[in-house]
N, CA, C and O of each residue as an XYZ file, in Angstrom:
848
protein
N     -37.673     96.635     96.313
C     -36.884     95.753     95.352
C     -37.709     95.337     94.165
O     -38.909     95.083     94.265
N     -37.078     95.277     93.113
C     -37.878     94.899     91.863
C     -37.855     93.397     91.820
O     -37.064     92.718     92.475
N     -38.732     92.940     91.044
C     -38.973     91.369     91.031
C     -38.007     91.023     89.787
O     -38.081     91.564     88.684
N     -37.106     90.044     90.157
C     -36.174     89.657     89.064
C     -36.837     88.551     88.290
O     -37.797     87.904     88.708
N     -36.191     88.371     87.018
C     -36.796     87.264     86.125
C     -36.418     85.966     86.687
O     -35.479     85.892     87.480
N     -37.080     84.952     86.332
C     -36.802     83.669     86.743
C     -36.726     82.689     85.517
O     -37.200     83.037     84.435
N     -36.164     81.534     85.676
C     -36.004     80.388     84.646
C     -36.300     79.091     85.285
O     -36.333     78.938     86.506
N     -36.512     78.168     84.419
C     -36.863     76.886     84.796
C     -37.795     76.707     85.846
O     -37.579     76.014     86.840
N     -38.964     77.417     85.587
C     -40.085     77.400     86.491
C     -40.770     76.006     86.522
O     -40.911     75.326     85.505
N     -41.184     75.627     87.754
C     -41.647     74.305     88.081
C     -42.888     74.489     88.897
O     -42.850     75.090     89.971
N     -44.108     73.925     88.353
C     -45.194     73.901     89.222
C     -45.190     72.656     90.247
O     -45.216     71.482     89.879
N     -45.155     73.056     91.481
C     -45.030     72.088     92.446
C     -46.218     71.235     92.749
O     -47.325     71.772     92.700
N     -46.120     69.945     93.061
C     -47.139     68.965     93.310
C     -47.482     69.082     94.852
O     -46.544     69.093     95.649
N     -48.699     69.164     95.274
C     -48.976     69.257     96.724
C     -48.769     67.904     97.361
O     -49.113     66.854     96.818
N     -48.160     67.991     98.598
C     -48.006     66.778     99.300
C     -49.305     66.358    100.051
O     -50.240     67.149    100.179
N     -49.335     65.061    100.554
C     -50.565     64.674    101.183
C     -50.899     65.588    102.240
O     -49.961     66.077    102.868
N     -52.125     65.914    102.556
C     -52.618     66.797    103.503
C     -53.797     66.213    104.378
O     -54.686     65.496    103.919
N     -53.704     66.557    105.524
C     -54.830     66.129    106.463
C     -56.026     67.175    106.472
O     -56.986     66.998    107.222
N     -55.948     68.268    105.623
C     -57.003     69.230    105.653
C     -58.269     68.713    105.246
O     -58.338     67.872    104.350
N     -59.310     69.166    105.855
C     -60.704     68.788    105.606
C     -60.929     68.987    104.076
O     -60.654     70.032    103.486
N     -61.444     67.902    103.512
C     -61.680     67.852    101.923
C     -63.124     68.450    101.774
O     -64.049     67.664    101.567
N     -63.333     69.599    101.854
C     -64.561     70.272    101.633
C     -64.883     70.276    100.208
O     -66.053     70.256     99.825
N     -63.780     70.303     99.324
C     -63.955     70.326     97.776
C     -62.619     69.930     97.331
O     -61.701     69.750     98.131
N     -62.487     69.780     95.969
C     -61.287     69.464     95.496
C     -60.790     70.630     94.532
O     -61.586     71.446     94.068
N     -59.504     70.657     94.277
C     -58.847     71.680     93.507
C     -58.368     70.964     92.117
O     -58.074     69.769     92.081
N     -58.325     71.764     91.057
C     -57.750     71.194     89.983
C     -56.289     70.608     90.071
O     -55.515     70.989     90.949
N     -55.962     69.718     89.178
C     -54.683     69.145     89.205
C     -53.553     70.169     89.220
O     -53.622     71.163     88.498
N     -52.510     69.950     90.028
C     -51.532     70.928     90.177
C     -51.707     72.078     91.005
O     -50.852     72.960     91.077
N     -53.000     72.102     91.755
C     -53.264     73.143     92.716
C     -53.208     72.492     94.029
O     -53.513     71.308     94.170
N     -52.772     73.340     95.115
C     -52.872     72.862     96.513
C     -54.063     73.354     97.172
O     -54.346     74.547     97.070
N     -54.779     72.573     97.826
C     -55.926     72.956     98.549
C     -55.607     73.375     99.963
O     -54.996     72.584    100.682
N     -55.974     74.554    100.417
C     -55.752     74.986    101.721
C     -57.037     75.307    102.399
O     -57.762     76.241    102.056
N     -57.294     74.452    103.421
C     -58.665     74.604    104.120
C     -58.531     75.813    104.973
O     -57.437     76.196    105.387
N     -59.705     76.438    105.242
C     -59.703     77.625    106.156
C     -59.335     77.233    107.619
O     -59.193     78.119    108.461
N     -59.181     75.930    107.928
C     -58.769     75.535    109.143
C     -57.347     75.127    109.175
O     -56.898     74.557    110.170
N     -56.604     75.392    108.127
C     -55.318     75.103    107.923
C     -54.391     76.008    108.960
O     -54.251     77.220    108.796
N     -53.813     75.315    109.984
C     -53.139     76.090    110.913
C     -51.528     76.334    110.672
O     -50.765     75.387    110.865
N     -51.072     77.468    110.297
C     -49.673     77.594    109.866
C     -48.831     77.178    111.061
O     -47.715     76.700    110.862
N     -49.282     77.327    112.232
C     -48.327     76.982    113.488
C     -48.164     75.429    113.637
O     -47.442     74.959    114.516
N     -48.794     74.719    112.832
C     -48.723     73.219    112.763
C     -47.767     72.763    111.618
O     -47.634     71.587    111.282
N     -47.088     73.864    111.033
C     -46.181     73.473    109.887
C     -45.086     72.542    110.493
O     -44.527     72.851    111.546
N     -44.784     71.387    109.809
C     -43.680     70.487    110.236
C     -44.017     69.684    111.408
O     -43.141     68.925    111.822
N     -45.120     69.725    112.000
C     -45.529     69.034    113.096
C     -46.643     68.009    112.777
O     -47.237     68.144    111.707
N     -46.957     67.070    113.548
C     -47.973     66.043    113.283
C     -49.302     66.371    114.002
O     -50.193     65.528    114.110
N     -49.404     67.661    114.502
C     -50.674     68.119    115.171
C     -50.710     69.531    114.981
O     -49.657     70.157    114.862
N     -51.945     70.155    114.935
C     -52.152     71.470    114.820
C     -52.498     72.188    116.279
O     -53.578     72.019    116.845
N     -51.571     72.901    116.732
C     -51.706     73.427    118.071
C     -52.783     74.609    118.199
O     -53.054     75.418    117.312
N     -53.331     74.547    119.458
C     -54.306     75.562    119.747
C     -54.202     76.229    121.116
O     -55.177     76.257    121.867
N     -53.095     76.734    121.426
C     -52.775     77.183    122.760
C     -53.808     78.230    123.259
O     -54.139     78.349    124.438
N     -54.268     78.958    122.251
C     -55.383     80.075    122.604
C     -56.714     79.618    122.912
O     -57.532     80.372    123.438
N     -56.992     78.348    122.594
C     -58.327     77.804    122.660
C     -58.968     77.782    121.334
O     -58.435     78.202    120.306
N     -60.276     77.208    121.431
C     -61.130     77.310    120.234
C     -60.713     76.292    119.113
O     -61.223     76.371    117.995
N     -59.829     75.387    119.410
C     -59.573     74.359    118.515
C     -58.447     74.641    117.565
O     -58.395     75.769    117.075
N     -57.426     73.636    117.208
C     -56.237     73.902    116.510
C     -56.399     73.745    114.915
O     -55.475     73.998    114.141
N     -57.618     73.320    114.523
C     -57.866     73.003    113.132
C     -57.088     71.954    112.652
O     -57.054     70.907    113.299
N     -56.472     72.066    111.644
C     -55.725     70.880    110.883
C     -54.397     71.406    110.533
O     -54.182     72.608    110.376
N     -53.466     70.434    110.409
C     -52.072     70.811    110.037
C     -52.090     71.312    108.496
O     -52.781     70.741    107.652
N     -51.312     72.372    108.218
C     -51.255     72.964    106.892
C     -50.696     72.004    105.836
O     -49.871     71.133    106.111
N     -51.207     72.220    104.581
C     -50.546     71.419    103.513
C     -49.283     72.034    103.123
O     -49.020     73.223    103.301
N     -48.475     71.132    102.555
C     -47.021     71.487    102.223
C     -46.754     71.074    100.789
O     -47.508     70.275    100.232
N     -45.710     71.592    100.183
C     -45.107     71.220     98.954
C     -43.661     71.012     99.172
O     -43.036     71.759     99.925
N     -43.055     69.948     98.493
C     -41.681     69.873     98.520
C     -41.024     70.708     97.328
O     -41.395     70.556     96.165
N     -40.074     71.554     97.685
C     -39.492     72.345     96.604
C     -38.431     71.605     95.797
O     -37.535     70.952     96.332
N     -38.571     71.735     94.562
C     -37.558     71.056     93.695
C     -36.171     71.576     94.017
O     -36.028     72.770     94.281
N     -35.086     70.696     94.007
C     -33.829     71.073     94.197
C     -33.357     72.182     93.319
O     -33.605     72.202     92.114
N     -32.628     73.162     93.976
C     -32.178     74.327     93.282
C     -33.078     75.510     93.121
O     -32.738     76.515     92.498
N     -34.334     75.344     93.752
C     -35.415     76.441     93.675
C     -34.721     77.557     94.490
O     -34.064     77.379     95.515
N     -34.967     78.728     93.882
C     -34.491     79.983     94.839
C     -35.595     80.952     94.936
O     -35.515     81.837     95.788
N     -36.643     80.881     94.138
C     -37.832     81.740     94.328
C     -39.091     80.984     94.085
O     -39.115     79.990     93.360
N     -40.229     81.501     94.748
C     -41.500     80.840     94.667
C     -42.504     81.911     94.366
O     -42.499     82.935     95.049
N     -43.358     81.750     93.400
C     -44.504     82.668     93.098
C     -45.911     81.863     93.234
O     -45.964     80.664     93.507
N     -46.907     82.591     93.035
C     -48.182     82.191     93.146
C     -49.001     82.629     92.097
O     -49.761     83.566     92.342
N     -48.997     82.111     90.924
C     -49.728     82.671     89.759
C     -51.301     82.768     89.917
O     -51.946     83.699     89.434
N     -51.824     81.800     90.587
C     -53.316     81.661     90.641
C     -53.638     81.255     92.090
O     -53.011     80.383     92.692
N     -54.668     81.958     92.604
C     -55.228     81.650     93.958
C     -56.774     81.840     93.822
O     -57.202     82.923     93.421
N     -57.547     80.913     94.114
C     -58.916     81.013     94.027
C     -59.542     80.462     95.382
O     -58.908     79.796     96.200
N     -60.903     80.842     95.503
C     -61.551     80.398     96.669
C     -61.794     81.501     97.665
O     -61.313     82.631     97.575
N     -62.653     81.035     98.705
C     -62.932     82.030     99.850
C     -62.872     81.223    101.044
O     -63.007     79.999    101.024
N     -62.644     81.994    102.215
C     -62.683     81.372    103.602
C     -63.372     82.359    104.531
O     -63.651     83.512    104.205
N     -63.627     81.805    105.728
C     -64.302     82.567    106.784
C     -63.755     82.148    108.124
O     -63.525     80.968    108.390
N     -63.549     83.167    108.980
C     -62.974     82.900    110.271
C     -64.047     82.319    111.240
O     -63.708     81.772    112.289
N     -65.395     82.453    110.851
C     -66.344     81.958    111.779
C     -67.555     81.577    110.869
O     -68.507     82.352    110.774
N     -67.523     80.358    110.183
C     -68.382     79.935    109.098
C     -70.007     80.188    109.669
O     -70.276     80.040    110.861
N     -70.817     80.503    108.868
C     -72.175     80.752    108.972
C     -72.596     82.055    109.781
O     -73.745     82.499    109.774
N     -71.585     82.588    110.444
C     -71.708     83.812    111.169
C     -71.008     84.954    110.556
O     -71.538     86.065    110.583
N     -69.789     84.757    109.972
C     -69.127     85.948    109.385
C     -68.954     85.612    107.852
O     -68.744     84.463    107.466
N     -69.049     86.618    107.070
C     -68.955     86.399    105.674
C     -67.596     85.968    105.297
O     -66.631     86.127    106.045
N     -67.519     85.376    104.033
C     -66.153     84.898    103.505
C     -65.437     85.986    102.807
O     -65.979     87.016    102.405
N     -64.177     85.689    102.687
C     -63.195     86.680    101.933
C     -62.295     85.822    101.162
O     -62.203     84.611    101.359
N     -61.574     86.529    100.202
C     -60.682     85.796     99.391
C     -59.415     85.705    100.076
O     -59.332     85.994    101.270
N     -58.304     85.274     99.317
C     -56.980     84.992     99.904
C     -56.289     86.370    100.401
O     -55.335     86.263    101.172
N     -56.668     87.508    100.049
C     -56.083     88.722    100.385
C     -56.466     89.220    101.869
O     -55.851     90.118    102.443
N     -57.522     88.549    102.399
C     -57.955     88.830    103.684
C     -59.140     89.539    103.886
O     -59.627     90.034    102.870
N     -59.773     89.725    105.025
C     -60.943     90.463    105.194
C     -60.905     91.915    105.536
O     -61.953     92.541    105.692
N     -59.799     92.438    105.652
C     -59.578     94.025    105.784
C     -60.271     94.407    107.235
O     -60.712     95.535    107.455
N     -60.310     93.423    108.118
C     -60.880     93.640    109.356
C     -60.007     93.721    110.576
O     -60.425     94.169    111.643
N     -58.674     93.239    110.376
C     -57.642     93.303    111.339
C     -58.145     93.802    112.738
O     -59.316     94.168    112.839
N     -57.403     93.827    113.698
C     -56.084     93.861    113.691
C     -55.341     92.436    113.927
O     -55.653     91.772    114.916
N     -54.468     92.021    113.118
C     -53.802     90.768    113.351
C     -52.446     91.001    114.160
O     -51.537     91.723    113.750
N     -52.430     90.332    115.300
C     -51.174     90.385    116.038
C     -51.095     89.089    116.796
O     -51.530     89.071    117.948
N     -50.581     87.998    116.262
C     -50.591     86.723    116.736
C     -49.159     86.360    117.245
O     -48.180     86.668    116.566
N     -49.036     85.728    118.400
C     -47.743     85.316    118.930
C     -47.138     84.122    118.250
O     -47.838     83.408    117.531
N     -45.826     83.871    118.456
C     -45.198     82.770    117.790
C     -45.561     81.541    118.596
O     -46.047     81.645    119.723
N     -45.341     80.458    118.056
C     -45.610     79.124    118.730
C     -44.354     78.201    118.227
O     -44.114     78.032    117.032
N     -43.611     77.647    119.245
C     -42.574     76.758    118.845
C     -41.593     77.457    117.944
O     -41.107     78.545    118.250
N     -41.319     76.847    116.878
C     -40.377     77.380    115.957
C     -40.937     78.234    114.759
O     -40.209     78.603    113.838
N     -42.250     78.515    114.831
C     -42.936     79.146    113.848
C     -43.313     80.633    114.285
O     -43.959     80.792    115.321
N     -42.943     81.654    113.562
C     -43.046     83.040    114.056
C     -44.598     83.475    114.019
O     -45.354     82.978    113.183
N     -44.991     84.318    114.858
C     -46.196     84.994    114.760
C     -46.194     85.931    113.544
O     -45.254     85.863    112.752
N     -47.195     86.801    113.356
C     -47.314     87.757    112.373
C     -48.201     88.907    112.763
O     -49.089     88.777    113.606
N     -47.946     90.035    112.136
C     -48.607     91.226    112.488
C     -49.106     91.935    111.179
O     -48.372     92.082    110.202
N     -50.275     92.321    111.226
C     -50.867     93.183    110.129
C     -52.162     93.934    110.726
O     -53.278     93.429    110.847
N     -51.842     95.042    111.020
C     -52.923     95.888    111.899
C     -54.055     96.357    111.029
O     -54.954     97.021    111.544
N     -54.079     96.065    109.755
C     -55.256     96.389    109.027
C     -56.009     95.270    108.252
O     -56.846     95.532    107.388
N     -55.661     94.011    108.613
C     -56.229     92.882    107.917
C     -56.202     91.642    108.766
O     -55.538     91.587    109.801
N     -56.929     90.653    108.317
C     -56.953     89.360    108.975
C     -57.457     88.306    108.103
O     -58.031     88.605    107.056
N     -57.287     87.103    108.455
C     -57.663     85.804    107.726
C     -57.120     85.946    106.155
O     -57.831     85.764    105.167
N     -55.934     86.253    106.141
C     -55.261     86.274    104.871
C     -54.349     84.973    104.685
O     -53.979     84.362    105.688
N     -54.034     84.604    103.570
C     -53.152     83.380    103.271
C     -51.783     83.689    103.643
O     -51.265     84.719    103.212
N     -51.135     82.879    104.417
C     -49.778     83.016    104.984
C     -48.987     81.683    104.559
O     -49.567     80.619    104.341
N     -47.657     81.852    104.469
C     -46.805     80.662    104.273
C     -45.645     80.786    105.268
O     -45.404     81.756    105.986
N     -44.928     79.559    105.178
C     -43.606     79.441    105.962
C     -42.710     78.465    105.204
O     -43.146     77.451    104.659
N     -41.526     78.809    105.204
C     -40.561     77.762    104.805
C     -39.846     76.974    105.934
O     -39.531     77.492    107.005
N     -39.620     75.707    105.614
C     -39.096     74.850    106.657
C     -37.913     73.971    105.884
O     -37.963     73.783    104.668
N     -36.972     73.514    106.622
C     -36.050     72.518    106.124
C     -36.743     71.050    106.188
O     -37.946     70.932    106.423
N     -35.923     69.988    105.970
C     -36.435     68.785    106.179
C     -36.617     68.294    107.652
O     -37.260     67.290    107.961
N     -35.936     69.171    108.567
C     -35.898     68.888    109.866
C     -37.262     69.500    110.568
O     -37.907     70.379    109.996
N     -37.615     69.015    111.738
C     -38.644     69.623    112.481
C     -38.395     71.090    112.745
O     -37.237     71.505    112.698
N     -39.346     71.862    113.005
C     -39.212     73.266    113.404
C     -38.191     73.430    114.460
O     -37.957     72.454    115.173
N     -37.514     74.599    114.665
C     -36.634     74.854    115.767
C     -37.552     75.036    116.992
O     -38.770     75.141    116.849
N     -36.970     75.069    118.159
C     -37.577     75.229    119.350
C     -37.815     76.795    119.703
O     -38.627     77.153    120.556
N     -37.090     77.598    119.022
C     -37.388     79.003    119.016
C     -37.687     79.610    117.730
O     -37.130     79.206    116.709
N     -38.566     80.593    117.719
C     -39.002     81.159    116.436
C     -38.273     82.463    116.065
O     -37.821     83.179    116.958
N     -38.154     82.770    114.819
C     -37.650     84.034    114.414
C     -38.557     85.181    114.745
O     -39.697     84.977    115.162
N     -38.068     86.385    114.566
C     -38.874     87.530    114.794
C     -40.035     87.636    113.923
O     -39.926     87.417    112.716
N     -41.234     87.987    114.511
C     -42.514     88.162    113.546
C     -42.334     89.280    112.707
O     -41.875     90.354    113.096
N     -42.750     88.991    111.382
C     -42.895     90.237    110.419
C     -44.123     90.928    110.500
O     -45.204     90.366    110.676
N     -43.940     92.312    110.357
C     -45.194     93.209    110.397
C     -45.554     93.618    108.948
O     -44.767     94.285    108.277
N     -46.629     93.253    108.524
C     -47.086     93.618    107.127
C     -48.031     94.796    107.049
O     -48.580     95.081    105.984
N     -48.234     95.497    108.178
C     -49.073     96.680    108.181
C     -48.586     97.632    107.152
O     -47.445     98.084    107.247
N     -49.438     97.997    106.092
C     -49.054     98.768    104.960
C     -47.820     98.414    104.118
O     -47.189     99.196    103.407
N     -47.569     97.058    104.322
C     -46.563     96.480    103.640
C     -46.835     95.254    102.887
O     -45.920     94.466    102.644
N     -48.137     95.029    102.473
C     -48.613     93.886    101.857
C     -48.172     93.771    100.393
O     -48.015     92.656     99.896
N     -47.957     94.952     99.651
C     -47.738     95.101     98.261
C     -46.308     94.952     97.953
O     -45.883     95.608     97.002
N     -45.454     94.154     98.639
C     -44.127     93.968     98.303
C     -43.934     93.203     96.972
O     -44.814     92.438     96.576
N     -42.867     93.391     96.325
C     -42.538     92.701     95.162
C     -41.703     91.420     95.500
O     -42.006     90.311     95.059
N     -40.660     91.647     96.291
C     -39.884     90.585     96.736
C     -39.665     90.540     98.253
O     -39.471     91.588     98.869
N     -39.689     89.433     98.826
C     -39.532     89.153    100.137
C     -38.473     88.017    100.446
O     -38.394     87.016     99.734
N     -37.727     88.212    101.463
C     -36.763     87.155    101.717
C     -36.969     86.753    103.201
O     -36.317     87.245    104.122
N     -37.954     85.797    103.350
C     -38.200     85.433    104.926
C     -37.176     84.310    105.287
O     -36.646     83.585    104.445
N     -36.956     84.245    106.634
C     -36.006     83.216    107.022
C     -36.944     81.990    107.257
O     -38.170     82.015    107.152
N     -36.108     80.820    107.620
C     -36.644     79.515    108.076
C     -37.634     79.779    109.226
O     -37.260     80.441    110.194
N     -38.936     79.264    109.150
C     -39.845     79.431    110.209
C     -40.408     80.783    110.591
O     -40.954     81.035    111.665
N     -40.180     81.754    109.431
C     -40.715     83.100    109.616
C     -41.905     83.174    108.741
O     -41.815     83.200    107.513
N     -43.117     83.211    109.447
C     -44.351     83.380    108.748
C     -44.445     84.651    107.858
O     -43.993     85.712    108.289
N     -45.027     84.574    106.607
C     -45.090     85.745    105.663
C     -46.466     85.743    104.964
O     -47.156     84.754    104.718
N     -46.717     86.959    104.706
C     -48.059     87.213    103.911
C     -47.939     86.769    102.465
O     -47.040     87.221    101.756
N     -48.836     85.885    102.009
C     -49.103     85.625    100.587
C     -50.190     86.285     99.988
O     -50.048     86.721     98.845
N     -51.456     86.452    100.700
C     -52.499     87.019    100.103
C     -52.937     86.548     98.892
O     -53.008     85.330     98.727
N     -53.268     87.371     97.945
C     -53.666     86.913     96.562
C     -52.535     86.472     95.673
O     -52.766     85.913     94.601
N     -51.296     86.719     96.109
C     -50.127     86.175     95.501
C     -49.642     87.018     94.227
O     -48.618     86.754     93.598
N     -50.495     88.038     93.942
C     -50.266     88.783     92.688
C     -48.975     89.801     92.859
O     -48.864     90.683     93.711
N     -48.051     89.458     91.852
C     -46.889     90.231     91.620
C     -45.930     90.236     92.833
O     -45.174     91.171     93.099
N     -46.051     89.009     93.588
C     -45.142     88.761     94.690
C     -44.236     87.589     94.529
O     -44.647     86.474     94.211
N     -42.888     87.906     94.777
C     -41.915     86.797     94.584
C     -41.236     86.583     96.109
O     -40.696     87.477     96.760
N     -41.386     85.242     96.503
C     -40.657     84.935     97.764
C     -39.371     84.314     97.498
O     -39.289     83.395     96.683
N     -38.322     84.771     98.155
C     -36.966     84.161     97.912
C     -36.822     83.003     98.948
O     -37.065     83.178    100.142
N     -36.451     81.916     98.473
C     -36.364     80.641     99.234
C     -35.130     80.779    100.176
O     -34.009     80.982     99.709
N     -35.354     80.669    101.472
C     -34.025     80.757    102.409
C     -33.095     79.624    102.162
O     -33.480     78.589    101.618
N     -31.868     79.816    102.562
C     -30.876     78.678    102.483
C     -31.234     77.492    103.320
O     -31.354     77.642    104.536
N     -31.405     76.378    102.787
C     -31.638     75.200    103.415
C     -33.172     74.798    103.326
O     -33.503     73.692    103.755
N     -33.988     75.536    102.860
C     -35.433     75.329    102.897
C     -35.638     74.234    101.750
O     -35.076     74.264    100.655
N     -36.475     73.332    102.159
C     -36.943     72.184    101.290
C     -38.470     72.095    101.118
O     -39.003     71.485    100.192
N     -39.132     72.760    102.093
C     -40.612     72.764    102.141
C     -41.260     73.966    102.314
O     -40.744     74.817    103.039
N     -42.397     74.186    101.716
C     -43.208     75.303    101.856
C     -44.621     74.908    102.315
O     -45.290     74.066    101.715
N     -45.059     75.595    103.470
C     -46.333     75.256    104.007
C     -47.247     76.551    103.889
O     -46.811     77.688    104.069
N     -48.527     76.258    103.575
C     -49.607     77.310    103.412
C     -50.772     77.212    104.544
O     -51.248     76.131    104.892
N     -51.099     78.227    104.977
C     -52.202     78.273    105.987
C     -52.751     79.576    106.284
O     -52.748     80.501    105.473
N     -53.212     79.639    107.434
C     -53.729     80.961    108.080
C     -53.307     81.080    109.488
O     -53.134     80.083    110.189
N     -53.134     82.318    109.923
C     -52.792     82.681    111.240
C     -54.068     83.110    112.051
O     -54.546     84.222    111.825
N     -54.596     82.351    112.910
C     -55.872     82.729    113.533
C     -55.720     82.737    115.045
O     -54.847     82.056    115.582
N     -56.551     83.491    115.732
C     -56.564     83.636    117.308
C     -57.739     84.507    117.527
O     -58.312     85.186    116.674
N     -58.049     84.385    118.907
C     -59.168     85.301    119.379
C     -58.869     85.526    120.920
O     -58.592     84.589    121.668
N     -58.956     86.956    121.366
C     -58.504     87.167    122.718
C     -59.298     88.473    123.152
O     -59.262     89.506    122.485
N     -59.973     88.341    124.258
C     -60.639     89.508    124.827
C     -61.578     90.093    123.876
O     -61.690     91.319    123.862
N     -62.314     89.325    123.025
C     -63.286     89.959    122.076
C     -62.646     90.333    120.808
O     -63.363     90.854    119.953
N     -61.322     90.131    120.546
C     -60.618     90.605    119.393
C     -60.316     89.453    118.607
O     -59.760     88.494    119.141
N     -60.660     89.440    117.229
C     -60.260     88.422    116.287
C     -58.595     88.715    116.013
O     -58.044     89.814    116.070
N     -58.059     87.597    115.747
C     -56.634     87.522    115.319
C     -55.666     88.103    116.195
O     -54.687     88.686    115.730
N     -55.872     87.986    117.513
C     -54.921     88.571    118.476
C     -54.628     87.563    119.561
O     -55.544     86.846    119.963
N     -53.399     87.461    120.068
C     -53.063     86.523    121.133
C     -52.408     85.310    120.597
O     -51.741     85.295    119.563
N     -52.642     84.274    121.378
C     -52.046     82.895    121.076
C     -52.782     82.235    119.931
O     -53.984     82.457    119.789
N     -52.159     81.478    119.147
C     -52.823     80.798    118.010
C     -53.997     79.948    118.446
O     -53.911     79.273    119.472
N     -54.956     79.955    117.795
C     -56.208     79.145    118.084
C     -57.459     79.559    117.354
O     -57.386     80.353    116.417
N     -58.634     79.033    117.762
C     -59.953     79.311    117.273
C     -60.054     78.962    115.757
O     -60.710     79.692    115.013
N     -59.411     77.853    115.291
C     -59.432     77.409    114.052
C     -60.687     76.520    113.739
O     -61.029     76.250    112.587
N     -61.341     76.091    114.856
C     -62.265     75.047    114.713
C     -63.612     75.451    114.152
O     -64.413     74.623    113.720
N     -63.849     76.863    114.177
C     -65.040     77.416    113.515
C     -64.793     77.986    112.106
O     -65.697     78.544    111.483
N     -63.602     77.838    111.638
C     -63.386     78.383    110.289
C     -63.948     77.534    109.128
O     -64.082     76.318    109.264
N     -64.283     78.189    107.962
C     -64.850     77.391    106.818
C     -64.194     77.969    105.644
O     -63.512     78.994    105.667
N     -64.459     77.194    104.535
C     -64.102     77.529    103.194
C     -62.692     76.937    102.854
O     -62.089     76.216    103.649
N     -62.246     77.255    101.729
C     -60.942     76.755    101.315
C     -60.344     77.499    100.158
O     -61.114     78.153     99.455
N     -59.146     77.482     99.894
C     -58.509     78.089     98.718
C     -57.804     76.955     97.871
O     -57.432     75.885     98.353
N     -57.675     77.303     96.625
C     -56.907     76.510     95.666
C     -55.727     77.225     95.205
O     -55.954     78.274     94.602
N     -54.469     76.863     95.369
C     -53.291     77.737     95.182
C     -52.315     77.008     94.144
O     -52.000     75.824     94.267
N     -51.911     77.757     93.209
C     -50.858     77.241     92.235
C     -49.596     77.880     92.816
O     -49.479     79.084     93.045
N     -48.699     76.983     93.021
C     -47.287     77.309     93.574
C     -46.361     77.028     92.478
O     -46.396     75.936     91.911
N     -45.494     77.989     92.127
C     -44.476     77.767     91.107
C     -43.124     78.103     91.665
O     -42.900     79.231     92.104
N     -42.230     77.171     91.660
C     -40.856     77.332     92.133
C     -39.855     77.323     90.905
O     -40.018     76.635     89.898
N     -38.882     78.115     91.115
C     -37.975     78.253     89.892
C     -36.571     78.763     90.460
O     -36.466     79.270     91.576
N     -35.563     78.587     89.628
C     -34.243     79.224     89.801
C     -34.293     80.670     89.308
O     -35.032     81.022     88.389
N     -33.543     81.414     89.909
C     -33.365     82.906     89.511
C     -32.154     83.214     88.851
O     -31.922     84.370     88.497
């Protein structure tokens, strides 16, 4: 699908976050720690059922009333899935996959068999996440979408944000950003969410919400 034109664009202001303040971002940018656990979206704790630490709850932004699309004009910074031992990568991921992480609570897992440690997002309403998650999305060879319409609680690929438009699902009022991390049987990014405790770095993300 082609990217539609938008109007009345609004740069969202980041909500308070418990993310580790390794550094600051410019005004109007949301800081996303490498330990930001997307499966903690809408919760008061960051879950780590797979072990290795749950990291921190992900930062969120409140979407202005009437928002129908979200874009990410600028994303800077680098992160690492194992600081001091593994090199850093940008928001687009480390190209080391395979990512295949299970769902947790009302937040879906995510699949990308050619990439890992990429920026992800999830939309929620004002209510806590559901007790059941929607179907995980598979972004293997599908990262370069122009427009995507995820459901509430359905984790999606953001990456570097270039030329991507996310349609805001009906009822969504909040957008969370973070990472999907795990480790199982010697494989990065597989199994139950976890292993955020040794992640490093941060990203600075500009989020722009608009009517379409």
